[in-house]
C-alpha positions in Angstrom: 83.0 157.8 128.5 85.4 159.6 126.2 83.5 162.8 126.7 83.6 162.4 130.5 87.3 161.8 130.4 87.8 164.8 128.3 85.8 167.0 130.7 87.8 165.6 133.7 91.0 166.5 131.9 89.8 170.0 131.2 88.7 170.4 134.8 92.1 169.2 136.1 93.9 171.5 133.7 91.8 174.5 134.9 92.4 173.6 138.5 96.1 173.1 138.0 96.4 176.4 136.1 94.5 178.2 138.8 96.7 176.7 141.5 99.8 177.8 139.6 98.4 181.3 139.2 97.6 181.5 143.0 101.2 180.3 143.8 102.6 183.1 141.6 100.5 185.7 143.2 101.2 184.6 146.8 105.0 184.4 146.1 104.9 187.8 144.4 102.8 189.6 147.0 103.9 188.0 150.3 107.7 188.3 149.9 110.1 188.5 152.8 111.5 191.9 151.6 108.0 193.3 151.5 107.0 191.9 154.8 110.1 193.3 156.4 109.5 196.7 154.9 106.1 197.0 156.6 107.3 195.5 159.9 110.3 197.9 160.0 108.0 200.9 159.7 105.5 199.8 162.3 108.2 198.8 164.9 110.5 201.8 164.3 111.4 204.3 167.0 109.6 206.9 165.0 106.3 205.3 166.1 107.2 205.8 169.7 106.2 202.3 170.8 102.6 203.0 169.5 101.4 204.0 173.0 97.8 205.0 173.4 96.9 208.7 173.1 100.3 209.6 171.6 101.5 211.0 168.3 103.3 207.7 167.6 100.1 205.6 167.6 98.5 208.3 165.3 101.4 207.9 162.9 100.9 204.1 162.9 97.2 204.4 162.2 97.9 206.8 159.3 100.4 204.4 157.8 98.1 201.4 158.1 95.3 203.3 156.5 97.6 204.3 153.6 98.6 200.7 153.2 94.9 199.6 153.1 94.2 202.3 150.5 97.2 201.2 148.3 96.0 197.6 148.6 92.7 198.6 147.1 90.5 198.1 150.1 87.3 200.1 150.6 85.9 201.5 153.9 83.7 199.2 156.0 80.1 200.7 155.8 78.8 203.0 157.1 82.3 204.6 157.5 83.6 206.8 154.6 87.2 206.2 155.5 89.4 203.6 157.1 89.3 205.0 160.6 86.7 203.5 163.0 86.6 206.0 165.8 85.3 205.6 169.3 85.6 207.2 172.7 87.0 206.0 176.0 86.2 207.6 179.4 88.9 208.2 182.0 87.5 209.0 185.5 89.7 210.5 188.3 88.0 210.6 191.7 88.7 214.0 193.2 86.6 213.8 196.4 84.3 211.6 198.4 82.3 211.7 201.6 79.8 209.5 203.3 78.1 208.1 206.4 76.9 204.7 207.5 74.2 204.6 210.2 75.2 208.1 211.1 78.9 207.5 211.4 81.2 209.4 209.0 83.3 207.3 206.6 86.8 208.8 205.8 87.4 209.8 202.2 90.2 207.2 201.9 87.7 204.4 202.6 85.5 205.2 199.6 86.5 204.3 196.0 83.9 204.7 193.3 83.8 203.4 189.7 81.6 205.8 187.9 81.3 207.9 184.7 79.5 210.7 186.5 81.1 213.9 187.6 78.9 214.1 190.7 77.3 211.0 192.2 75.0 211.2 195.3 73.6 208.1 196.8 71.4 207.3 199.8 69.4 204.3 201.1 66.5 205.1 198.7 68.6 205.3 195.6 67.9 201.6 194.7 71.4 200.4 194.9 72.1 196.7 195.6 74.1 196.0 198.7 77.0 193.5 198.6 79.9 192.5 200.8 83.4 191.2 200.3 85.4 189.3 202.8 88.7 187.4 203.0 87.1 184.3 201.4 86.7 186.1 198.1 89.2 186.3 195.2 89.3 190.0 195.8 90.2 191.5 192.4 88.1 188.9 190.4 85.0 189.6 192.5 85.6 193.4 192.4 86.0 193.4 188.7 82.8 191.4 188.3 80.9 194.1 190.2 82.5 196.9 188.1 81.6 195.2 184.8 78.2 194.1 185.8 76.4 197.2 184.5 74.4 197.4 187.7 74.5 199.9 190.7 76.2 198.5 193.8 77.3 199.5 197.2 80.0 197.0 198.1 81.0 196.9 201.8 84.6 195.6 202.1 85.8 194.0 205.3 88.5 196.0 207.0 90.7 192.9 207.1 91.1 193.6 203.4 92.5 197.1 203.9 95.6 196.5 201.8 93.7 195.0 198.9 91.1 197.8 199.1 93.8 200.5 198.7 94.9 198.8 195.5 91.5 199.0 193.9 92.5 202.1 192.0 94.8 199.9 189.9 91.6 198.7 188.2 90.9 202.2 187.1 91.9 202.8 183.5 90.4 204.4 180.4 87.4 202.4 179.3 83.9 202.6 177.8 81.3 204.7 179.7 80.2 202.5 182.6 76.5 201.6 182.5 76.4 201.3 186.3 77.9 202.9 189.4 79.9 200.8 191.9 81.0 202.3 195.2 83.4 200.2 197.4 83.4 201.2 201.1 85.9 199.9 203.6 83.8 199.3 206.7 82.8 196.8 209.4 79.3 198.1 209.7 76.2 196.7 208.3 74.5 199.6 206.5 70.9 200.4 207.5 71.0 204.1 206.5 73.8 205.6 204.4 74.7 208.6 202.2 77.6 208.9 199.8 78.8 211.8 197.6 81.5 211.3 195.1 83.1 213.9 192.7 85.2 212.9 189.7 87.0 214.5 186.8 85.7 212.8 183.6 87.9 213.0 180.5 86.9 211.7 177.1 89.7 210.2 175.0 89.4 209.4 171.3 90.9 206.2 169.8 90.5 204.5 166.4 90.7 201.2 164.8 91.9 201.0 161.2 89.5 198.9 159.1 88.9 198.2 155.5 87.3 195.5 153.4 87.1 193.6 150.1 83.5 193.0 149.2 82.5 189.5 148.1 81.7 188.9 144.5 78.6 190.9 143.6 76.8 187.8 142.2 77.7 185.6 145.1 75.1 184.5 147.6 77.9 184.6 150.2 78.8 188.3 149.7 76.8 189.3 152.9 79.0 186.9 155.0 82.2 188.1 156.5 85.7 186.7 157.2 87.8 188.9 159.5 91.6 189.1 159.5 92.9 191.2 162.4 95.7 192.1 164.7 96.3 194.9 167.2 98.6 197.8 166.5 98.9 199.5 169.9 101.8 198.7 172.3 103.3 200.1 175.5 104.8 203.4 174.2 107.9 204.8 176.0 108.9 203.8 179.4 111.9 203.5 181.8 115.2 203.2 179.9 117.1 199.9 180.0 120.8 199.7 180.8 121.6 200.7 177.2 119.4 203.8 177.4 116.6 202.5 175.2 113.2 203.5 176.4 111.0 202.7 173.3 108.8 199.6 173.6 108.8 198.9 169.9 106.5 195.9 170.0 108.0 194.4 166.9 106.5 191.0 167.7 103.6 192.3 169.9 101.9 193.1 167.7 103.5 194.9 164.8 104.0 191.3 163.4 100.3 190.6 163.4 99.4 194.0 161.9 102.0 193.4 159.2 100.4 190.1 158.4 97.0 191.8 158.1 98.4 194.3 155.7 100.1 191.6 153.6 96.9 189.5 153.6 94.9 192.4 152.4 97.2 193.0 149.5 97.2 189.3 148.6 93.5 188.8 148.6 92.8 192.0 146.7 95.3 190.9 144.1 93.7 187.4 144.0 90.3 188.9 143.6 88.4 185.7 143.9 86.7 185.9 147.3 83.1 184.9 147.4 82.6 186.1 151.0 83.4 189.7 152.0 86.7 190.1 153.7 87.3 192.6 156.6 90.8 193.6 157.6 91.2 195.4 160.9 94.1 196.7 163.0 92.7 197.2 166.5 93.8 199.7 169.1 93.7 199.5 173.0 94.3 195.7 173.1 97.0 196.3 175.8 94.5 197.9 178.2 91.6 195.5 177.8 90.8 194.9 174.1 88.5 197.9 173.8 89.2 198.3 170.0 88.0 194.8 169.2 85.1 195.2 171.6 83.9 198.3 169.7 84.6 196.7 166.3 82.5 193.6 167.3 79.5 195.8 168.2 79.4 197.2 164.6 78.8 193.8 163.1 76.0 191.2 163.1 77.8 188.2 164.6 75.6 185.8 162.7 77.1 187.1 159.5 80.7 186.6 160.6 81.7 183.1 159.6 85.3 183.2 160.8 87.9 185.5 162.4 91.7 185.0 161.9 93.2 187.1 164.7 97.0 187.2 164.4 99.2 187.9 167.5 103.0 187.6 167.8 104.1 185.5 164.9 107.6 186.9 164.6 109.5 184.2 166.6 109.6 180.4 166.1 107.0 178.3 167.9 107.9 175.6 170.3 107.8 173.1 167.4 110.3 175.2 165.3 109.8 176.7 161.9 106.8 176.2 159.6 104.4 175.9 162.5 102.0 177.9 164.7 99.2 177.3 167.1 95.6 178.2 167.2 93.9 179.3 170.5 90.6 177.6 171.3 91.4 174.9 168.7 88.8 172.5 170.2 86.0 175.1 170.3 85.2 174.9 166.5 86.4 172.9 163.5 88.1 176.0 162.0 91.6 174.6 162.8 90.9 171.3 161.1 89.7 173.2 158.0 92.8 175.3 158.0 95.1 172.3 158.3 93.3 170.4 155.6 93.9 173.4 153.2 97.6 173.1 154.0 98.0 169.5 153.0 101.3 169.0 151.2 102.8 172.3 152.2 104.8 171.1 155.2 103.2 173.7 157.5 101.4 172.6 160.7 98.8 174.4 162.9 98.8 172.9 166.4 96.3 173.3 169.2 97.3 175.9 171.8 100.0 174.3 174.0 99.5 176.8 176.9 95.9 176.2 178.0 96.7 177.4 181.6 97.4 180.8 180.1 93.8 181.2 178.9 95.0 182.8 175.7 91.7 182.2 173.9 90.1 184.8 176.2 93.1 187.3 176.3 93.3 188.5 172.7 91.1 190.4 170.3 89.2 187.2 169.2 87.5 186.9 172.5 84.5 189.3 172.0 83.3 187.7 168.8 84.0 184.2 170.1 81.7 184.9 173.0 79.0 185.8 170.4 79.4 182.4 168.8 81.8 183.3 166.0 84.6 180.8 165.3 87.1 183.5 166.2 90.6 182.2 167.0 94.1 183.7 167.5 97.1 182.4 165.5 100.4 182.8 167.3 103.9 181.3 167.7 104.8 183.0 170.9 106.4 180.7 173.5 104.4 182.1 176.4 106.5 180.2 178.9 109.8 181.4 177.6 109.5 184.5 175.3 112.4 186.7 176.5 111.4 189.9 174.8 107.7 190.0 175.6 106.7 193.5 176.9 110.4 194.7 177.0 112.3 197.3 175.1 114.2 194.5 173.4 111.1 193.5 171.3 112.7 194.9 168.2 112.8 193.8 164.5 116.2 192.3 165.0 114.8 189.6 167.3 112.3 188.4 164.6 112.7 185.6 162.1 111.4 187.4 159.1 111.7 184.5 156.7 109.7 182.2 159.0 107.2 185.0 159.6 106.7 185.4 155.9 105.9 181.7 155.6 103.4 181.9 158.4 101.6 184.7 156.6 101.5 182.6 153.5 100.2 179.7 155.5 97.4 181.8 156.9 96.5 182.9 153.4 96.4 179.4 152.1 94.7 177.8 155.1 91.8 180.3 154.8 91.2 179.6 151.1 88.1 177.4 151.4 86.5 179.7 154.0 87.1 182.8 152.0 85.7 181.1 148.9 82.6 179.9 150.7 83.2 176.2 150.3 83.8 175.6 154.0 81.9 177.2 156.9 83.4 176.5 160.4 81.2 175.4 163.2 80.1 178.0 165.6 81.5 178.4 169.1 78.9 177.2 171.6 78.2 179.4 174.7 78.4 176.2 176.8 82.1 175.9 175.9 82.9 179.4 177.2 83.8 180.1 180.8 
């Protein structure tokens, strides 16, 4: 009995010593002054609002990579550096002609979504015919055809002329389309048809910034991954406000989340106790459809990703005030409960998403991995019903609560402890729970 008591005392001493050491490290690494220093760089005018395909976003990517290197991260295999490069395609329709049942269709009544420079179609081309009328939710249905990966001819009722003319708004840089979809404004039911479309195709390069801390070499968990992420792109430079400011600095959206990723990388590398491998990623192209996170997700085996902590807009107080944040899709796995359990006694609270009508779980960079079953959730404090600087030039560092933001980053670090160390594994997101 005395030996058992002695062993318990030793164990308690070891655990207490380890806890004190962890506290020292977290308070030394994740300090308000250090958090502010990173945030200030990322949201500065020098970054030009981190708009896509601009020198500003390249500057931001270089800075993030430098911070990852200083933190002691290593590239994510098979890459040899911290940049994860990919290509988007931008297609500009330059000409179109066609006939239906021998009747000519004006060029203005043909809008094609294609990655081909020249597209020629007739009744024997094997395209599926579809129709759209006033009963359809026009843009939702149209987007479904575009993203289907199949070849369609979609006949749009002429009563939808105004909506049809706005279809071009759905055209933006994206991955090469696996199918071709041609929308035609017409009242005819095609029996025979021909269409010819010409487009200028431009390839545009983008890059995520990604690094990792491998799990302990002797750990049976080292081939499992925990992801910490945020997006570093924003809106760039736009129309000046009344004060003449035209830079959309994106201090909260999402320089704040990217800052958190950098600080967490430094903390966990200093701690050096992760059983599982940790991936830190700053995504690009979130603002135009989450293309950076989509590409990133395709580079991983989702079965090996046990959790994703995506961090989006944590620079302002939540609706509950300080020392609080919410987790999107809280009910879709038990990850939120694990996180809260790890925070017992800290005074910090993670709440379920209070804005379910906004569908935030599907609107950020967690969505792609979540749809593959990964417990991938976004952590945020943004008051989506009353955030005055969201997507404005006023989203600058001076509007952020840096002290509270620092505490949120610490809370994310502590709440992830048991997942990082392999003692907890969140339940998977079931496909039946996803819309």
